[in-house]
N, C-alpha and C positions, 0 to 999 in steps of 0.2 A: 504491496498498499504502500504508499509517495504521500507524505505529512504536507503539507501548507508551505510550511516553506522552501522546503521544493520549489514546487509552484511559485514560490514568489524573486525564489532563487533564477530558477529557467524561464521566471518572464524577464527581468533582470537583463541574465546576458542574451535571450535572446532580440532584448531592442537593444545591447549597449553602443551597435553598430550608430544608431539613431539617437541614440545621448548623447555621442558623440558628437557627429555634428550639427544637430536644436546646437549643444553649444557653443559653437563653434558660430554659428552666425547670435544667435545669444548676441555671445564676449563681439563680435565684427557687431551686429549694431550698436549695445552700449557706448561701448568710446565711440561712434557717431555720431550719436542722440550728446553724449558729453562731449561733444569738438563741440557739439552747435554750443554746447550751453557754455561752454568758457573764449566762448567770444562775445566779445568785447558789446553789451545791442547800441544800436542808435540805436537813444533816445528819439519819438515821431513827441514831436510835443509841436500843436494844433498852433496854425500860423491862420487868425481869422482878418484882421488885414483891422484896416482902417475902423470896416463898419464896424455896428451893431451888432448886431443880429449875426443868424448862418457859422458855418462851421459847423455844421453835423456831419461831414462827411472825415471832415476830423478827427473829429471826435473820438468817434469811431472805426478808423484805423486805428487810435492809438488803447480803444482797448481790447483792440482787436488781438493786438503786439503785444499789453498782457496776458489778453486769453491764451494766443499760440506760451508761448512761455512757463505757464503756469502752466497746459496743455504738459508741456515738455519736460516739466521736472516732476508731474504723475506716470510719466510713459515712464520716467531709468526708474524711482521710485520702483514698478513694477516689478521688473525686469530683472534687479539685486535681491528678492527670494524665489524666487526665477531658474536666475544664476548658481547659486548657492545653492539651493536642491539638489539640479543637476549637480552639480560638482559632487558635493556632498554623498550620491547615490553612487557613481563613477569612482570613484578614488575607496566606497563600500567593497565595491569589485574587487579593482586594484587589488586592495589590500589580500583580500580574502582569497582572488592567485596570485599573489603572491607567496601564499601560505602553505601551499598545496604541495608535494614533490614534482618534480620535474617532468613525471611523469605524465604525474597528474592533470598535471597545466598542462603538456601542449594536446591534451585529449577534451579539456575545453576553449581554444584555445583557437587552436586547425576549425573541432566544427561546432562553437560562440558566434569569435568574432570573428575569422578569418573564412566560416563558411563553405569547408571544404565539405566533400558530401560520405560517407564510406560508402569504402568499398567491400559491392555483395558479399562477394567469399569471404570477410573479415566479420562479417557484420551484431554481427549475435555474441563475440567477441567483442565488439571495440561497443558494444550497445553495452552489453555486462560491465566493465571500466567504463564506462560514459557516466552509467550510476554508482558504480563507485568513487569516483573522482563527486559525479554534484553531490553525494553527504562528506561527505566528505570537506566540500566548497560550504555547503550549511554549514557546518560543525564549522571553520575557520570563520560565520559571519554572522552566527546565529551566537554562536560558544553553543554552552548545552543547554537554552533553550533548542536549538534546529534537533536538537535529542528526541523534542514532543511531536509529535504527529502533527497536534493543534494550535494553532495560535490562542490566547486567547485575551479579548481583552478588556481591562476592568469596569 
């Protein structure tokens, strides 16, 4: 019987490459938004001229510029937790894989990270070894909790 921890780790391993790509894209977007934030903003000052009335168009431009700056700051704040969550998940997987012995490490990397298919003549043996490697990875990631069959939430 496959434990909940194994299902969770298999899902993480299955999505490992997409986590890496998504992290790269989010970090790139974060750097670009930070660059735009660091550019000194040209203050749009409404110019009403010598007339007492009018000037609503310039005032709307000022409001729009301030609103754009605020929305950029909010977008940057929204990106930070996403980046941190992906980094944490990738670091957990990398740390777990690094704790495995060489045989298990190569099995997991070939199957899940490099996406190599198992040869048909060695399929049963490799599948059995891969299951042992996954159980070792679950214990490396979750410690003694990984030995349980179910995840219990308080």
